[in-house]
C-alpha positions as CSV (number, residue, x, y, z in Angstrom):
1,X,-6.6,-7.0,-27.3
2,X,-3.6,-9.3,-27.4
3,X,-3.2,-9.8,-23.6
4,X,-0.1,-12.0,-23.9
5,X,1.8,-9.4,-25.9
6,X,0.5,-6.6,-23.6
7,X,1.7,-8.4,-20.5
8,X,5.1,-9.5,-21.7
9,X,6.9,-6.3,-20.7
10,X,5.3,-6.5,-17.2
11,X,6.4,-10.1,-16.8
12,X,9.9,-9.1,-17.8
13,X,9.9,-6.1,-15.4
14,X,8.9,-8.3,-12.5
15,X,11.5,-10.9,-13.3
16,X,14.3,-8.3,-13.5
17,X,13.2,-6.4,-10.4
18,X,13.1,-9.6,-8.3
19,X,16.7,-10.4,-9.3
20,X,17.9,-6.9,-8.6
21,X,16.1,-6.5,-5.2
22,X,17.3,-10.0,-4.1
23,X,20.8,-9.0,-5.1
24,X,20.7,-6.1,-2.7
25,X,20.0,-8.6,0.1
26,X,22.9,-10.8,-0.9
27,X,25.3,-7.8,-1.0
28,X,24.4,-6.9,2.6
29,X,24.9,-10.5,3.7
30,X,28.3,-10.8,2.0
31,X,29.4,-7.6,3.9
32,X,28.1,-9.2,7.1
33,X,25.6,-6.3,7.6
34,X,21.9,-6.4,8.4
35,X,19.9,-6.4,5.2
36,X,16.8,-4.2,5.3
37,X,15.3,-6.7,2.8
38,X,14.2,-10.0,4.2
39,X,12.1,-11.5,1.4
40,X,11.1,-10.5,-2.1
41,X,8.2,-11.8,-4.1
42,X,6.5,-10.6,-7.3
43,X,3.6,-11.3,-9.7
44,X,1.8,-9.9,-12.7
45,X,-1.9,-9.3,-12.2
46,X,-4.0,-12.0,-13.9
47,X,-6.0,-11.0,-16.9
48,X,-9.3,-11.6,-15.1
49,X,-8.3,-9.4,-12.2
50,X,-7.2,-6.6,-14.6
51,X,-10.6,-6.8,-16.4
52,X,-12.5,-6.7,-13.1
53,X,-10.5,-3.7,-11.9
54,X,-11.0,-1.9,-15.2
55,X,-14.8,-2.3,-14.9
56,X,-14.8,-1.3,-11.2
57,X,-12.6,1.8,-11.8
58,X,-14.0,2.7,-15.2
59,X,-10.5,2.3,-16.8
60,X,-10.4,2.2,-20.6
61,X,-8.0,0.1,-22.7
62,X,-6.4,3.3,-24.0
63,X,-5.6,4.5,-20.5
64,X,-4.8,1.1,-18.9
65,X,-1.0,1.5,-18.8
66,X,-1.2,4.8,-17.0
67,X,-4.2,4.3,-14.8
68,X,-3.6,0.8,-13.5
69,X,-0.3,1.0,-11.6
70,X,-0.2,-2.5,-10.1
71,X,-0.2,-4.7,-13.1
72,X,3.4,-5.5,-12.2
73,X,3.7,-6.0,-8.5
74,X,6.6,-6.6,-6.1
75,X,6.5,-7.1,-2.4
76,X,9.4,-6.6,-0.1
77,X,9.2,-8.0,3.4
78,X,11.4,-6.5,6.1
79,X,12.0,-7.5,9.8
80,X,11.6,-4.1,11.4
81,X,9.5,-1.0,10.8
82,X,12.6,1.1,10.5
83,X,13.7,-1.1,7.6
84,X,10.8,0.2,5.5
85,X,12.4,3.7,5.3
86,X,15.8,2.1,4.5
87,X,14.3,0.1,1.6
88,X,12.4,3.2,0.3
89,X,15.7,5.2,0.3
90,X,17.4,2.4,-1.6
91,X,14.8,2.5,-4.3
92,X,15.0,6.3,-4.5
93,X,18.8,6.1,-5.1
94,X,18.6,3.7,-7.9
95,X,19.3,4.9,-11.5
96,X,17.5,2.1,-13.2
97,X,14.0,3.1,-12.0
98,X,12.2,6.3,-11.2
99,X,9.8,6.8,-8.3
100,X,6.5,8.4,-9.6
101,X,4.3,8.1,-6.6
102,X,4.3,6.9,-2.9
103,X,1.5,6.0,-0.5
104,X,2.2,5.7,3.2
105,X,-0.3,3.3,4.7
106,X,2.0,2.7,7.8
107,X,1.8,6.2,9.3
108,X,-1.6,6.6,7.8
109,X,-3.1,3.2,8.0
110,X,-6.4,2.3,6.2
111,X,-9.6,2.1,8.3
112,X,-9.5,-1.7,7.9
113,X,-6.1,-1.8,9.7
114,X,-4.1,-2.4,6.6
115,X,-0.5,-1.1,6.9
116,X,2.1,-1.1,4.1
117,X,4.3,1.4,2.2
118,X,3.6,1.6,-1.6
119,X,6.0,2.9,-4.1
120,X,5.1,3.2,-7.8
121,X,8.1,3.1,-10.1
122,X,8.6,3.6,-13.8
123,X,10.9,0.9,-14.9
124,X,12.4,0.6,-18.5
125,X,12.6,-2.8,-20.2
126,X,14.2,-3.8,-23.5
127,X,12.0,-5.9,-25.7
128,X,12.3,-7.2,-29.3
129,X,10.2,-4.3,-30.3
130,X,12.5,-1.8,-28.6
131,X,12.5,0.0,-25.2
132,X,9.3,0.3,-23.1
133,X,8.7,1.8,-19.7
134,X,6.1,0.2,-17.5
135,X,4.7,1.1,-14.1
136,X,5.3,-1.3,-11.2
137,X,4.0,-1.2,-7.6
138,X,6.5,-2.1,-4.9
139,X,4.9,-2.8,-1.5
140,X,7.2,-2.6,1.5
141,X,6.0,-4.1,4.8
142,X,7.1,-6.0,7.8
143,X,6.4,-9.7,8.1
144,X,3.7,-9.0,10.7
145,X,2.0,-6.5,8.3
146,X,2.2,-9.0,5.5
147,X,0.7,-11.8,7.5
148,X,-2.3,-9.6,8.5
149,X,-2.7,-8.3,4.9
150,X,-2.6,-11.8,3.4
151,X,-5.4,-13.0,5.8
152,X,-7.5,-9.9,5.2
153,X,-7.1,-10.3,1.4
154,X,-8.3,-13.9,1.6
155,X,-11.3,-12.9,3.7
156,X,-12.1,-10.0,1.5
157,X,-12.2,-12.3,-1.5
158,X,-14.7,-14.5,0.3
159,X,-16.9,-11.7,1.6
160,X,-16.5,-9.2,-1.2
161,X,-15.6,-6.5,1.2
162,X,-18.8,-6.9,3.3
163,X,-17.4,-8.5,6.4
164,X,-19.7,-9.8,9.1
165,X,-19.4,-7.6,12.2
166,X,-17.6,-10.3,14.2
167,X,-15.0,-10.8,11.5
168,X,-14.5,-7.0,11.1
169,X,-13.9,-6.7,14.9
170,X,-11.4,-9.6,14.9
171,X,-9.5,-8.0,12.0
172,X,-9.3,-4.7,13.8
173,X,-8.1,-6.5,16.9
174,X,-5.5,-8.5,15.1
175,X,-4.3,-5.4,13.2
176,X,-3.6,-3.7,16.6
177,X,-1.8,-6.9,17.8
178,X,0.4,-7.0,14.6
179,X,1.2,-3.3,15.2
180,X,2.1,-4.0,18.8
181,X,4.3,-7.0,17.7
182,X,6.3,-4.6,15.3
183,X,6.7,-2.1,18.1
184,X,8.0,-4.7,20.6
185,X,10.4,-6.2,18.1
186,X,11.8,-2.8,17.3
187,X,12.6,-2.4,21.0
188,X,14.8,-5.4,21.0
189,X,16.2,-4.9,17.5
190,X,19.8,-4.8,18.6
191,X,19.6,-8.1,20.5
192,X,17.8,-9.7,17.6
193,X,20.4,-8.6,15.1
194,X,23.3,-9.7,17.3
195,X,21.7,-13.1,17.7
196,X,21.1,-13.4,14.0
197,X,24.7,-12.4,13.2
198,X,26.0,-15.1,15.6
199,X,23.7,-17.7,14.0
200,X,24.8,-16.7,10.5
201,X,28.5,-16.9,11.4
202,X,27.9,-20.4,12.9
203,X,26.0,-21.5,9.8
204,X,28.7,-20.2,7.4
205,X,31.4,-22.0,9.5
206,X,29.4,-25.3,9.3
207,X,28.7,-24.9,5.6
208,X,32.4,-24.2,4.9
209,X,33.5,-27.3,6.9
210,X,31.1,-29.6,5.0
211,X,31.6,-28.0,1.6
212,X,28.1,-26.6,1.1
213,X,27.4,-23.5,-1.0
214,X,25.2,-20.9,0.5
215,X,23.8,-19.2,-2.6
216,X,20.1,-19.7,-2.3
217,X,17.7,-16.8,-2.7
218,X,16.0,-17.2,0.7
219,X,17.0,-18.8,4.0
220,X,15.3,-20.6,6.8
221,X,16.2,-19.3,10.3
């Protein structure tokens, strides 16, 4: 198995998708509209992780491309829970990818407390060997969901899924707190967006006056 050759189309897919999804965010900002996309990250699953998952799930090399849907992974962070639906709709409307599966872990959260919306897309890339369509998993979640999931993932790596009871109870509690944070932020969404719009206007005015260019991928607020 030539892993480098196998993974090249996935690396290309992640790179292209990051550019396209970040471009959506920039287009909203140029129109002075609230962007449902706050941050975009991506990665290709390491070879060791692929092999571990193959062994765990009983996936053969022949079926790897079809049965492992998250070799290419994108993560879209949003500010508000309602933004999740907006991003999902944006993905469905695109002509350069095709949605093949969806998993709603927000309305149907996992027992651990994990919340996120997963979209599996078939994405075509052009390589020196011709066209190839690969599967990519796009996770859509709020910043609060992402913080909790990142911590849970780190602890899961340490404890191999066998959490001590005290840790398990704390994770369940913090999952409820993260959910409550999202709910409370949604209640004051209009005020937050108005304040952010005023801040962005002030920043653009300042940047213009000192000749700075605001073309970075991400911004600090």
